[in-house]
C-alpha positions as CSV (number, residue, x, y, z in Angstrom):
1,M,0.0,0.0,0.0
2,A,1.3,3.5,-0.9
3,V,0.2,6.4,1.3
4,Q,-0.2,9.6,-0.8
5,L,0.1,13.1,0.5
6,Q,-0.4,16.5,-1.1
7,E,2.6,18.8,-1.5
8,H,1.6,21.0,1.4
9,S,1.7,18.0,3.7
10,I,5.2,17.1,2.6
11,E,6.2,20.7,3.2
12,E,4.9,20.5,6.8
13,I,7.0,17.3,7.4
14,H,10.2,19.0,6.2
15,R,9.4,22.1,8.3
16,C,9.7,20.0,11.5
17,V,13.3,20.3,13.0
18,H,12.7,17.5,15.5
19,C,13.4,19.8,18.5
20,G,11.0,17.9,20.7
21,L,9.3,21.0,22.3
22,C,6.0,19.6,21.2
23,T,6.3,16.5,23.4
24,S,5.4,18.1,26.7
25,A,2.2,19.5,25.1
26,C,1.1,16.1,23.8
27,P,-1.4,14.3,25.9
28,T,-0.4,10.8,24.8
29,F,3.3,11.4,25.4
30,V,2.6,13.0,28.8
31,E,0.7,9.8,29.8
32,L,2.9,7.1,28.1
33,R,6.4,8.7,27.8
34,E,6.9,6.9,24.5
35,E,8.6,8.7,21.6
36,A,6.4,7.0,19.1
37,D,3.4,8.4,20.8
38,S,4.6,12.0,20.5
39,P,4.1,14.4,17.6
40,R,7.8,14.2,16.7
41,G,7.7,10.4,16.9
42,R,4.6,10.2,14.7
43,I,6.1,12.5,12.1
44,Y,9.1,10.2,12.0
45,L,6.7,7.2,11.5
46,M,4.6,8.9,8.9
47,H,7.7,10.1,6.9
48,A,9.2,6.6,7.1
49,I,5.9,5.2,5.7
50,L,5.9,7.6,2.9
51,Q,9.5,6.7,2.0
52,N,8.6,3.0,2.1
53,Q,11.2,2.6,4.9
54,L,8.7,1.2,7.4
55,P,6.0,-1.5,7.0
56,I,2.4,-0.5,7.7
57,D,1.8,-3.0,10.5
58,R,-0.8,-2.9,13.3
59,K,1.7,-1.5,15.9
60,T,2.8,1.4,13.7
61,V,-0.8,2.3,12.8
62,Q,-1.8,2.1,16.5
63,H,0.7,4.9,17.3
64,I,-0.9,7.1,14.6
65,E,-4.4,6.2,15.6
66,L,-3.7,7.0,19.3
67,C,-3.2,10.6,18.4
68,L,-6.1,12.8,19.5
69,D,-5.5,15.4,16.8
70,C,-5.9,18.0,19.6
71,R,-3.3,20.2,17.9
72,A,-1.6,21.2,21.1
73,C,1.7,20.5,19.3
74,E,0.9,23.2,16.8
75,T,0.7,25.8,19.6
76,A,4.0,24.5,21.1
77,C,5.9,24.3,17.8
78,P,8.5,27.1,17.3
79,S,8.7,26.2,13.6
80,G,5.0,26.6,13.0
81,V,4.5,23.0,11.8
82,R,0.8,22.4,11.1
83,Y,0.8,18.9,12.3
84,S,-2.9,18.2,11.5
85,R,-2.1,18.8,7.8
86,I,0.2,15.8,8.0
87,L,-1.9,13.6,10.2
88,E,-5.3,14.0,8.7
89,P,-4.3,13.0,5.1
90,V,-2.4,10.0,6.4
91,R,-5.3,8.9,8.3
92,L,-7.7,9.3,5.4
93,S,-5.3,7.3,3.2
94,L,-5.0,4.5,5.8
95,I,-8.8,4.3,6.0
96,N,-9.4,4.5,2.3
97,E,-6.8,1.7,1.8
98,R,-8.7,-0.4,4.5
99,V,-5.6,-0.5,6.7
100,V,-7.8,1.1,9.4
101,S,-11.5,0.2,9.5
102,L,-14.5,0.9,11.7
103,K,-16.8,-1.8,13.0
104,W,-20.3,-1.9,11.6
105,G,-21.9,-0.4,14.7
106,E,-19.4,2.4,14.8
107,K,-20.0,3.3,11.2
108,F,-23.8,3.3,11.7
109,F,-23.8,5.6,14.7
110,L,-21.0,7.9,13.5
111,F,-22.2,8.3,9.9
112,H,-26.0,7.7,10.1
113,V,-27.0,8.9,13.6
114,F,-24.7,11.5,15.1
115,P,-24.7,13.9,12.2
116,F,-28.5,14.2,12.4
117,S,-30.0,15.9,15.4
118,R,-33.5,14.3,15.1
119,R,-31.9,10.8,14.9
120,V,-29.8,11.6,18.0
121,R,-32.9,12.6,19.9
122,A,-34.7,9.5,18.9
123,A,-31.7,7.4,19.9
124,L,-31.7,9.2,23.3
125,W,-35.4,8.6,24.0
126,S,-35.0,5.7,26.4
127,V,-32.1,7.3,28.3
128,R,-34.0,10.6,28.6
129,L,-37.0,8.6,30.0
130,L,-34.7,7.0,32.6
131,Q,-33.4,10.4,33.6
132,Q,-36.8,11.8,34.0
133,L,-37.8,8.9,36.2
134,R,-34.5,9.5,38.1
135,L,-33.3,6.0,37.4
136,Y,-30.4,6.8,35.1
137,H,-27.8,7.7,37.6
138,G,-28.4,4.7,39.8
139,L,-28.1,2.4,36.8
140,E,-24.9,4.2,35.7
141,R,-23.3,3.9,39.1
142,M,-24.1,0.1,39.3
143,G,-22.5,-0.4,35.9
144,V,-25.7,-1.6,34.2
145,L,-25.2,0.7,31.2
146,N,-21.7,-0.8,30.6
147,V,-23.2,-4.2,29.7
148,L,-24.6,-2.7,26.5
149,P,-22.6,-4.0,23.5
150,G,-19.8,-2.1,21.8
151,I,-20.2,1.6,21.0
152,L,-23.8,1.6,22.4
153,G,-22.6,1.1,26.0
154,K,-20.0,3.9,25.6
155,M,-22.6,6.3,24.3
156,A,-25.2,5.5,26.9
157,T,-22.8,6.5,29.7
158,L,-21.9,9.8,28.0
159,V,-25.4,11.3,28.0
160,N,-25.6,14.6,29.8
161,P,-28.3,15.5,32.3
162,H,-31.8,16.1,31.1
163,V,-32.9,19.7,30.5
164,P,-36.6,19.9,30.2
165,G,-38.7,22.5,28.3
166,Q,-36.3,23.2,25.4
167,K,-38.5,24.6,22.7
168,P,-37.6,24.3,19.0
169,L,-35.4,27.2,17.8
170,P,-37.2,30.0,15.8
171,D,-36.1,31.3,12.4
172,F,-35.3,34.7,13.7
173,L,-35.0,36.7,16.9
174,P,-34.6,40.5,16.9
175,A,-32.0,42.5,18.8
176,K,-32.9,44.2,22.1
177,G,-32.4,48.0,21.8
178,R,-30.2,49.4,19.1
179,R,-29.1,46.8,16.5
180,R,-25.3,46.4,16.5
181,A,-25.0,43.4,14.3
182,R,-26.8,40.9,12.2
183,V,-25.7,37.3,12.7
184,A,-26.7,33.7,12.1
185,L,-26.4,30.8,14.5
186,F,-24.9,27.4,13.5
187,V,-26.8,24.7,15.4
188,G,-25.0,21.6,14.3
189,C,-26.1,18.0,15.2
190,V,-25.1,16.7,18.6
191,G,-24.9,20.3,19.8
192,D,-28.6,20.8,18.9
193,A,-29.8,17.4,20.1
194,M,-28.1,17.4,23.5
195,F,-27.3,21.0,24.2
196,R,-30.2,23.0,22.9
197,H,-30.3,24.9,26.2
198,I,-26.8,26.3,25.2
199,H,-28.3,27.4,21.9
200,W,-31.1,29.2,23.7
201,A,-28.6,30.8,26.1
202,T,-26.5,31.9,23.1
203,L,-29.6,33.5,21.4
204,R,-30.5,35.4,24.5
205,V,-27.0,36.7,25.1
206,L,-26.8,37.8,21.4
207,Q,-30.1,39.6,21.7
208,E,-29.0,41.3,24.9
209,N,-25.9,42.6,23.0
210,G,-27.9,44.1,20.2
211,C,-27.8,41.3,17.6
212,D,-30.5,40.3,15.2
213,V,-30.1,36.5,15.0
214,L,-31.1,34.2,12.1
215,I,-31.3,30.4,12.4
216,P,-31.1,29.3,8.8
217,R,-33.1,26.2,7.9
218,G,-31.3,23.6,5.8
219,Q,-28.0,23.7,7.7
220,G,-26.6,20.5,9.1
221,C,-23.6,18.8,10.7
222,C,-20.3,20.6,10.2
223,G,-18.8,17.4,8.7
224,A,-16.0,16.9,11.3
225,I,-17.3,13.4,12.3
226,H,-17.3,12.3,8.7
227,Y,-13.9,13.8,7.7
228,H,-12.0,12.6,10.8
229,T,-13.3,9.1,10.4
230,G,-12.5,8.7,6.7
231,D,-15.7,9.7,4.9
232,E,-14.3,12.8,3.0
233,R,-17.1,12.6,0.4
234,G,-19.8,12.7,3.1
235,A,-18.0,15.6,4.9
236,K,-17.9,17.6,1.7
237,K,-21.6,17.0,1.1
238,L,-22.4,18.5,4.5
239,A,-20.0,21.4,3.9
240,E,-21.9,22.2,0.6
241,Q,-25.2,22.1,2.5
242,N,-24.0,24.6,5.1
243,V,-22.4,27.0,2.6
244,R,-25.7,27.1,0.7
245,S,-27.8,27.6,3.8
246,F,-26.2,30.7,5.2
247,P,-26.7,34.1,3.5
248,V,-23.2,35.2,4.5
249,R,-23.1,38.4,2.4
250,D,-26.0,39.7,4.5
251,L,-24.4,38.7,7.8
252,D,-21.7,40.1,10.1
253,A,-20.9,36.7,11.5
254,V,-21.9,33.0,11.6
255,I,-21.9,32.2,15.3
256,V,-20.7,28.9,16.6
257,N,-20.8,27.9,20.3
258,H,-18.9,24.5,20.2
259,A,-15.2,24.5,19.5
260,G,-15.0,21.4,17.3
261,C,-17.7,22.7,14.9
262,G,-16.1,26.2,14.8
263,A,-12.7,24.8,13.9
264,M,-14.1,22.6,11.1
265,L,-16.2,25.4,9.6
266,K,-13.3,27.8,9.6
267,E,-11.1,25.3,7.7
268,Y,-13.5,24.4,4.9
269,P,-11.2,26.2,2.3
270,H,-8.2,24.1,3.5
271,Y,-10.0,20.8,3.2
272,W,-11.4,21.4,-0.2
273,A,-9.2,23.7,-2.3
274,D,-11.1,23.0,-5.5
275,G,-13.4,25.1,-7.7
276,N,-15.6,26.0,-4.8
277,C,-12.8,27.3,-2.6
278,E,-13.9,30.9,-3.0
279,R,-17.4,30.0,-1.8
280,Y,-15.9,28.1,1.2
281,A,-13.6,31.0,2.0
282,E,-16.4,33.5,1.8
283,F,-18.4,31.4,4.3
284,S,-15.5,30.5,6.6
285,K,-14.2,34.1,7.0
286,K,-17.6,34.9,8.7
287,V,-17.4,32.1,11.2
288,R,-16.9,33.3,14.8
289,D,-16.9,31.5,18.1
290,I,-19.5,33.1,20.4
291,C,-16.8,34.2,22.9
292,E,-14.6,35.5,20.1
293,F,-17.5,37.5,18.6
294,L,-18.7,39.0,21.9
295,D,-15.2,40.1,22.8
296,D,-14.7,41.8,19.4
297,L,-18.1,43.4,19.6
298,G,-17.6,44.8,23.1
299,M,-19.9,42.8,25.3
300,K,-22.5,44.5,27.5
301,T,-21.4,44.0,31.1
302,P,-23.8,41.7,33.0
303,E,-25.2,43.3,36.1
304,N,-26.6,40.5,38.3
305,P,-24.1,38.7,40.6
306,L,-23.2,35.1,40.2
307,P,-21.5,33.9,43.4
308,L,-19.6,30.9,42.0
309,R,-16.1,29.7,42.2
310,V,-15.4,28.6,38.6
311,T,-12.5,27.1,36.7
312,Y,-12.2,27.1,32.9
313,H,-11.0,24.2,30.7
314,D,-9.6,25.0,27.3
315,A,-11.3,23.0,24.7
316,C,-8.5,21.9,22.2
317,H,-10.2,23.1,19.1
318,L,-10.8,26.5,20.6
319,A,-7.4,27.0,22.2
320,H,-5.2,25.3,19.6
321,A,-7.1,25.1,16.3
322,Q,-8.7,28.6,16.7
323,Q,-6.2,30.2,19.1
324,I,-9.0,31.5,21.3
325,R,-7.9,31.5,25.0
326,R,-8.2,35.0,26.4
327,Q,-11.7,35.8,25.2
328,P,-13.7,33.3,27.3
329,R,-11.8,34.3,30.4
330,A,-12.2,38.0,29.7
331,L,-16.0,37.6,29.3
332,L,-16.4,35.5,32.5
333,S,-14.3,38.0,34.5
334,K,-17.0,40.6,33.8
335,I,-19.7,38.7,35.7
336,P,-20.1,40.2,39.2
337,R,-19.0,38.1,42.1
338,L,-17.8,35.2,39.9
339,E,-14.4,34.0,41.0
340,L,-12.4,32.5,38.1
341,V,-9.6,30.2,39.4
342,P,-6.8,28.9,37.2
343,L,-6.7,25.2,36.1
344,Y,-3.4,23.5,36.0
345,E,-2.9,21.7,32.6
346,S,-5.9,23.5,31.3
347,E,-4.8,23.1,27.7
348,L,-4.1,19.4,28.0
349,C,-6.8,17.5,26.2
350,C,-9.6,15.9,28.4
351,G,-9.7,12.9,26.1
352,S,-13.0,13.6,24.3
353,A,-11.6,14.6,20.9
354,G,-14.7,14.1,18.8
355,S,-15.3,10.4,18.5
356,Y,-12.0,9.5,20.2
357,N,-13.6,8.7,23.5
358,L,-15.7,6.1,21.7
359,L,-13.0,4.6,19.5
360,Q,-9.9,4.9,21.8
361,D,-11.7,4.7,25.2
362,G,-8.7,3.4,27.1
363,M,-6.5,6.5,26.6
364,A,-9.6,8.7,26.7
365,M,-10.4,7.5,30.2
366,R,-6.8,8.0,31.4
367,L,-6.9,11.6,30.2
368,V,-10.3,12.5,31.7
369,K,-9.2,11.1,35.0
370,R,-6.1,13.3,34.9
371,K,-8.3,16.3,33.9
372,V,-10.8,15.8,36.7
373,D,-8.0,15.4,39.2
374,R,-6.8,18.8,38.2
375,I,-10.3,20.3,38.4
376,V,-10.7,18.9,41.9
377,E,-7.5,20.6,43.0
378,T,-9.0,24.0,42.2
379,R,-11.9,23.5,44.7
380,A,-14.2,25.0,42.1
381,Q,-17.9,24.7,42.3
382,A,-18.2,24.7,38.5
383,V,-16.1,23.8,35.5
384,V,-16.7,25.7,32.3
385,A,-15.9,24.5,28.8
386,A,-16.9,25.7,25.3
387,N,-17.3,22.4,23.6
388,A,-20.0,19.6,23.6
389,G,-17.5,16.7,23.7
390,C,-15.6,18.2,26.7
391,L,-18.8,18.7,28.6
392,L,-20.0,15.2,27.9
393,H,-16.7,13.5,28.7
394,I,-15.8,15.4,31.8
395,G,-19.4,15.2,32.9
396,R,-19.3,11.4,32.9
397,E,-16.2,11.3,35.1
398,V,-17.7,13.8,37.4
399,R,-20.8,11.6,37.8
400,R,-18.7,8.5,38.3
401,R,-16.9,10.2,41.2
402,R,-20.1,11.7,42.5
403,L,-18.5,15.1,42.7
404,G,-20.5,18.2,43.5
405,L,-19.5,20.0,40.3
406,L,-21.7,22.0,37.9
407,L,-20.7,21.8,34.2
408,A,-21.6,24.7,32.0
409,H,-20.7,26.5,28.8
410,P,-19.4,30.1,29.2
411,V,-22.4,31.6,27.5
412,E,-24.7,29.9,30.1
413,L,-23.1,31.9,32.9
414,L,-23.4,35.1,30.9
415,D,-27.1,34.3,30.3
416,W,-27.7,33.6,34.0
417,S,-26.1,36.9,35.0
418,Y,-28.0,38.9,32.4
419,R,-31.3,37.4,33.5
420,G,-30.6,37.4,37.2
421,V,-31.3,33.6,37.4
422,T,-29.9,31.5,40.2
423,P,-27.8,28.7,38.7
424,P,-28.7,25.1,39.6
425,Q,-27.0,23.7,42.7
426,P,-23.9,21.8,41.8
427,G,-24.4,18.0,42.3
428,F,-23.8,14.7,40.7
429,D,-27.5,14.1,39.9
430,V,-28.5,17.6,38.8
431,E,-31.2,17.2,36.1
432,Y,-32.6,20.7,35.8
433,R,-31.1,24.0,34.6
434,P,-32.9,27.4,34.4
């Protein structure tokens, strides 16, 4: 088998000077202390494969597959190596050549359920019923959910607490007071199915800050699930659907509130540099994370106090892929009586990484245990993260330990402060949020 890479990927390989400064930022190297499980080691392996100097055996492929693609190495690299532009084409090639393959159940859920919010809700129906009957947490603690086969059992334990009363999203909401911007909200798939309360909080905060908000019909999944698990054609189809759905020329921004989606949408022109590249670029240049947008706009200062001790976890595809770190902290610091405490190893991946916690659950569990250990050290009442995967993955470990921690998105705290709403009491079995 011959792995083929585009010229820009070869350039990235040659840009690496093998200094090793990336190793201390790499989650798998920090855990395993194996050179082959570091960015530098993986670049050596991938280069050797390309030069036909190394056989593509199971052991070699496992080192590559164990990478979370968190992109922390890109932040650490003094030479500016864009590691993901080496890794992702190699992975696609390995999948296309059937060196790496997904099981039938994994393909079904990743390609035919997760990217469609209605199907996700249907798949969650029985779990949501157990939560409403207050049976879910007991079954989870007893390990009953773990007996479900394959990916189904892993998914069942990841489900977040039930948030009742989440109405369908409207097509349009007007700004409060003087209009300062006209924006559209990207709703995604899992984000809409499991975190619609975050969408509603985002809408209210945007209105409060003088934004007319459109929610275009016809939009769908960002395509990250497909692309990162080998279905490039399916990913491009979803990208086309999104580009068609948003009237970007009439918008100041396309707002995204989950880091993984935002990174994917911003990188459409890189993934598909074909005849539609200009259309992708026109769309992607308007994409803004909600924290990034509010910081640039000049957020209206919330007035109502929120007496919480909070720590902030940097979602990888916000901190490393989008280089957004300061903005969420700056927004949170404006909330009266909110105490923001630093989190050691905040930029180290929690182990979620899209579908990684389903496909590489052993390493994913090691990383989330490490992350929650660090969170506990802060003595915070709440942990805040701007990505659906992080909230699900950290939330599962918090429940397993029965910790009194509230998990929330930064925009939820802003919304609570604007509205003067008391946040739910932190607790392992919290099932209601205002």
